[in-house]
C-alpha positions as CSV (number, residue, x, y, z in Angstrom):
1,M,0.0,0.0,0.0
2,D,1.3,3.5,-0.9
3,I,0.8,6.4,1.4
4,N,1.7,9.9,0.3
5,H,1.7,13.1,2.4
6,T,3.0,16.6,1.9
7,H,3.4,19.2,4.6
8,K,4.3,22.9,4.1
9,F,6.5,24.4,6.9
10,K,5.7,28.1,6.5
11,D,8.7,30.4,7.1
12,L,11.1,27.6,8.0
13,T,14.3,26.7,6.1
14,A,15.0,23.1,5.1
15,Q,17.9,23.0,7.6
16,V,15.7,24.1,10.5
17,V,13.1,21.4,9.6
18,W,15.9,18.8,9.2
19,D,17.4,19.6,12.6
20,T,14.0,19.4,14.3
21,I,13.0,16.0,12.7
22,Q,16.5,14.6,13.5
23,N,16.1,15.4,17.3
24,P,15.1,12.2,19.2
25,D,13.6,14.3,22.1
26,V,11.4,16.1,19.6
27,L,10.4,12.8,17.9
28,K,9.4,11.3,21.3
29,A,7.4,14.4,22.1
30,V,5.4,14.5,18.8
31,L,4.9,10.8,17.9
32,P,1.3,10.0,18.8
33,G,1.1,7.8,21.9
34,C,4.9,7.5,22.1
35,K,6.0,6.0,25.4
36,V,9.6,5.1,24.5
37,F,11.9,6.4,21.9
38,E,15.5,5.4,22.5
39,E,18.7,5.2,20.5
40,A,19.6,1.6,19.7
41,G,22.6,2.2,17.5
42,E,23.8,4.6,14.8
43,E,20.7,6.1,13.2
44,K,18.6,3.3,14.8
45,Y,15.9,3.7,17.4
46,E,13.5,1.5,19.4
47,A,10.0,2.9,20.1
48,V,6.9,1.9,21.9
49,L,3.7,3.6,20.7
50,G,0.1,3.4,22.0
51,I,-2.3,3.8,19.1
52,N,-6.0,4.3,19.6
53,M,-7.7,5.3,16.3
54,G,-11.0,3.6,15.3
55,P,-10.5,-0.1,15.0
56,I,-6.7,0.2,15.4
57,K,-6.0,0.0,19.1
58,G,-3.0,-1.3,21.0
59,E,0.6,-1.0,21.8
60,F,3.3,-1.3,19.1
61,T,7.0,-1.9,19.6
62,A,8.9,-0.5,16.6
63,D,12.4,-0.6,15.2
64,V,13.1,2.6,13.3
65,E,16.2,3.2,11.1
66,Q,17.2,6.2,9.1
67,V,19.2,5.5,5.9
68,D,20.4,7.3,2.7
69,K,20.6,10.6,4.6
70,E,21.5,13.7,2.4
71,E,21.3,16.6,4.9
72,P,19.1,18.7,4.7
73,N,17.4,17.4,1.6
74,S,16.3,13.8,2.1
75,Y,16.4,10.5,3.9
76,R,14.6,7.1,4.1
77,L,12.9,5.9,7.2
78,L,12.6,2.1,7.7
79,V,10.0,1.1,10.3
80,K,9.1,-2.4,11.5
81,A,6.4,-2.4,14.1
82,K,4.6,-5.2,16.0
83,G,1.5,-5.2,18.1
84,K,-1.6,-7.2,19.0
85,P,-3.4,-5.8,15.9
86,G,-0.6,-7.0,13.6
87,E,2.6,-5.9,12.1
88,I,3.6,-3.0,9.9
89,N,6.7,-2.7,7.7
90,A,7.2,0.7,6.1
91,N,9.8,2.2,3.8
92,A,9.3,6.0,3.6
93,R,11.2,8.5,1.5
94,M,11.3,12.0,3.0
95,I,12.2,14.8,0.7
96,L,12.6,18.4,1.9
97,E,12.5,21.2,-0.6
98,E,12.8,24.9,0.1
99,T,10.2,27.2,-1.4
100,D,9.5,30.9,-1.4
101,S,7.3,30.5,1.6
102,G,9.3,28.0,3.6
103,T,10.0,24.2,3.2
104,E,7.8,21.5,1.7
105,L,8.3,18.0,3.0
106,T,7.0,15.1,0.9
107,C,6.6,11.7,2.5
108,T,6.2,8.8,0.1
109,A,5.8,5.5,1.9
110,D,5.4,1.8,0.9
111,V,3.6,0.1,3.8
112,A,2.8,-3.6,4.3
113,A,0.5,-4.8,7.1
114,T,-0.4,-8.2,8.6
115,G,-3.0,-9.5,11.0
116,L,-6.1,-7.4,11.9
117,L,-4.4,-4.4,10.3
118,A,-4.3,-6.2,6.9
119,T,-8.0,-7.3,7.2
120,I,-9.1,-3.7,8.0
121,G,-8.0,-2.7,4.5
122,Q,-5.9,-0.1,2.8
123,R,-8.5,2.6,3.0
124,M,-8.8,2.5,6.8
125,I,-5.1,2.2,7.4
126,G,-4.3,4.9,4.8
127,G,-6.8,7.3,6.5
128,V,-5.4,6.6,9.9
129,A,-1.8,7.1,8.6
130,K,-2.8,10.5,7.0
131,V,-4.3,11.7,10.3
132,I,-1.2,10.6,12.2
133,L,1.2,12.1,9.7
134,G,-0.8,15.4,9.5
135,Q,-0.7,15.8,13.3
136,F,3.0,14.7,13.5
137,F,4.1,17.4,11.0
138,K,2.0,20.1,12.6
139,D,3.6,19.4,15.9
140,I,7.1,19.3,14.3
141,E,6.4,22.7,12.7
142,K,5.2,24.2,16.1
143,L,8.4,22.9,17.9
144,A,10.7,24.1,15.1
145,K,9.2,27.6,15.3
146,E,9.5,27.7,19.0
147,A,13.2,26.7,18.8
148,Q,14.0,29.6,16.4
């Protein structure tokens, strides 16, 4: 399943957005239901997230890795998450592009789900993912502006 999301960070440079989304403390603060976000190696993290959106409920443990980093323009995010509702494997490409009004971040993700998550269907998972991504990037933008 493909998930695409774009967020416009008004009046923020690509470097400021990059620095904010690379900060583990910021990520722990803005990831929905995040209980744990700890470094597990170079560019690798372990996370515990509590998700409660519609039929998708439960705690997920996740391995998160950042690869192919080209500061401040792009990186790939590899996520493997497991929980009672099933498993999610995601490969997301994040591209930051400066515009006249700030920075546009485009997230293009390939997501595979198993268990209850797979039976719910792509439309439901895609909708939940867009809500989570939208809130995540709004919170990132707020923290980035506060840090300036």
